[in-house]
C-alpha positions as CSV (number, residue, x, y, z in Angstrom):
1,M,0.0,0.0,0.0
2,N,1.5,3.3,-1.1
3,F,-0.6,6.3,-0.2
4,S,2.1,8.9,-0.9
5,K,2.0,10.4,-4.4
6,D,5.0,9.8,-6.6
7,I,6.9,7.8,-3.9
8,T,8.4,4.5,-5.1
9,S,10.8,3.6,-2.5
10,G,8.9,0.5,-1.3
11,K,9.1,1.5,2.4
12,E,5.4,1.2,3.0
13,G,5.3,-2.3,1.5
14,F,8.0,-3.4,3.8
15,Y,6.4,-1.7,6.8
16,W,3.1,-3.6,6.1
17,L,5.0,-6.9,5.6
18,T,6.5,-6.5,9.0
19,Q,3.3,-5.5,10.6
20,I,1.4,-8.4,9.2
21,L,4.0,-11.1,10.0
22,E,4.3,-9.7,13.6
23,K,0.5,-10.3,14.0
24,D,0.6,-13.6,12.1
25,P,4.0,-15.3,11.3
26,D,2.1,-17.8,9.1
27,A,0.2,-15.2,7.0
28,V,0.6,-15.3,3.3
29,V,1.9,-11.9,2.1
30,I,2.3,-11.2,-1.6
31,L,4.0,-7.8,-2.4
32,I,2.9,-6.3,-5.7
33,T,4.6,-3.4,-7.4
34,A,5.3,-1.5,-10.5
35,F,8.6,-0.2,-9.4
36,G,10.5,-3.1,-8.1
37,D,13.9,-4.7,-8.8
38,V,15.8,-7.8,-8.1
39,E,17.3,-6.4,-4.9
40,M,13.8,-5.4,-3.6
41,A,12.4,-8.8,-4.4
42,V,15.2,-10.6,-2.7
43,R,14.8,-8.4,0.4
44,A,11.1,-9.1,0.5
45,L,11.5,-12.9,0.3
46,K,14.2,-12.8,3.0
47,E,11.9,-10.7,5.2
48,G,9.0,-13.3,4.9
49,A,7.0,-12.4,1.9
50,T,5.4,-15.3,0.2
51,D,6.0,-13.8,-3.3
52,F,7.0,-10.6,-5.0
53,V,5.1,-9.6,-8.2
54,L,5.9,-7.0,-10.7
55,K,3.2,-5.3,-12.6
56,P,1.9,-5.9,-15.3
57,W,1.2,-9.6,-15.2
58,Q,-1.2,-12.0,-17.0
59,N,-4.1,-12.4,-14.6
60,E,-5.0,-16.1,-15.2
61,K,-1.3,-17.3,-14.9
62,R,-0.6,-15.0,-11.9
63,I,-3.7,-16.1,-10.0
64,S,-3.1,-19.8,-10.5
65,Y,0.6,-19.6,-9.7
66,N,-0.1,-17.7,-6.5
67,A,-2.8,-20.0,-5.4
68,L,-0.6,-23.0,-6.0
69,H,2.4,-21.3,-4.4
70,C,0.6,-20.1,-1.3
71,L,-1.0,-23.6,-0.7
72,T,2.4,-25.3,-1.1
73,N,4.1,-22.7,1.1
74,H,1.4,-22.9,3.8
75,N,1.5,-26.7,3.9
76,T,5.3,-26.7,4.4
77,R,5.1,-24.2,7.3
78,S,2.7,-26.2,9.2
């Protein structure tokens, strides 16, 4: 969630990732951005994101991949 106009640092996304995982360490968190890079994706995954998605994407492929990935990841955490 970025509510600041023209800000693309990713700070808000990482803030919310931390907040969500503090409340529920098993939560599935997918960060979606139009302004990401490899360094940001690696950081997100290291900090606990389930996935990191760059816009634009193909809806059908993205939804099916995320559903499968989340289910698989959730089952391995339990």
